[in-house]
N, C-alpha and C positions, 0 to 999 in steps of 0.2 A: 717822207711825205711825197717826194717827187715820184717814187716808184708807185705809190698808191694812186696818184693821179694818172700815171701812164696806164696802169692796169684798168682803171675805170674807163679811160678813153678807148682802150682796145676792146673791152667788153661792149661798150655802147656801139662802136663801129661794127663789131661782129653781129650784134643784134639787128642793126639797121640794114646791113647788106645781106643777111641771111633770110630776111623776111620779105624779100622782093618777089613780086609775081603772084599769080592766082594759084591757090593750092589745086593740084591736079585731082585731088579726091572729089572735088565738086564738079569736075568735068565729066559729063556722061559718056562722051566718046572715049575718054581715057579708061573708064571703068570697063566698057565692053571690049576694048581692044587688048586689054592686059589679061592673059590667062591666069596670072596669080590672083588677080582680083576676083575672077570667077570662082577659082578654087576656094578662096577665103569666104566668099558669099555662100557657096554650097555647103562648106563645112559649118559655117555659123548657123545656117538653117537646119542642118542635121542635129547640131547640139541643142538648139532650141526645141526641135521636135522630140528629142530624147527626154528633155526636161518636161515638156508638156505631157508626154505619154508615160513618164516615169519608166523609160526603157533603159534599165541599167546595163543590160548586156550589150546593146548597140553602142551605148556611150563608152563602155569599157573597151570595146573593140577599136575605138578611135585612138587609143593610147598604144604606144609601141610595146612590144613584148617585154623589153627590158623594164619599162615602167610597171607593167602589169606584174612582173615577177618580184620587183623590188618593194612595191608599196601595197598596202591593203586597200585596193581601190574600191572594193565592195562597200566597206563601211564608210569610206569617204564620199562615195557617190550617194549612198543613202542619206548621209548627213546633208549633202548639198541639196538633195531632193526635199529634205525637211525644211530647208531655208527658202525654197522657191514657192512663192504663193501664186497659184493659179496658172492659167494659160497666157501665152504672149499674144 
């Protein structure tokens, strides 16, 4: 019983101390100053464009050559396109 209480106290303390501060994702200056965020934003826009235009070849090129060789991306991409309704 004592171990259970100690574990609960540790979990609560961890949650309390790990959630302090403002999330940086909402800070506009952080987004613009971090090159990784710009890369993710550009990649996300490209993926959405590929879905909007049903551009399977461009979407397939975003995957590494190892993934392209190992999986049947053509059928998986076509299936994903069939699930996507309309433009964003």
